[in-house]
C-alpha positions, 0 to 999 in steps of 0.5 A, a space after each residue: 570544495 572537493 570534499 563537499 562535492 564528494 559528500 553530496 554525491 555519496 548522499 545523492 546515491 544513498 538517497 536514490 538507493 533508499 527510495 528504490 527500495 521503498 514500498 509504496 501504495 496508492 488507493 484506487 477505488 472502493 465499492 461497498 458491496 453490502 452491509 457485510 463486505 467492501 471491495 478495495 482496489 489499490 496499487 503497490 509499488 516495490 522492488 520486482 520480485 519482492 513479496 509484500 503484505 498490505 493492511 486494508 481497512 474499511 471505516 464506518 460513518 464515525 471513522 471506526 474500523 469495521 473491517 480489516 484484512 492483511 493482503 499478501 501480494 506475491 512477488 512479480 516481475 513488475 514494479 507495480 501491481 494492482 490488487 482488488 480484495 474483498 474485506 468482510 465488515 461487521 457493519 456497513 462501511 463507507 470507505 476502504 483504504 490501505 493503512 500501509 504495506 511492508 
């Protein structure tokens, strides 16, 4: 029973450390400015002081990618940062979102 308790404790600590190191993102809003640009606002959470790059896409009515931008998020003392970026598009977009951050 003691081995099981110690194993569980080690596992719980490793999971907590891994979760603290993860980068996460959350879409907040998008605004189609015109046929050739869309503004996308999103939140990034990461370890304070960590630089992150996020891929932002704009989709058309057929869910095809009509705009793409990699946004570099500078290190910050805060865990979460809200970013707003304008993505240039090849045609009218109908939604904007973050594909992922690394």
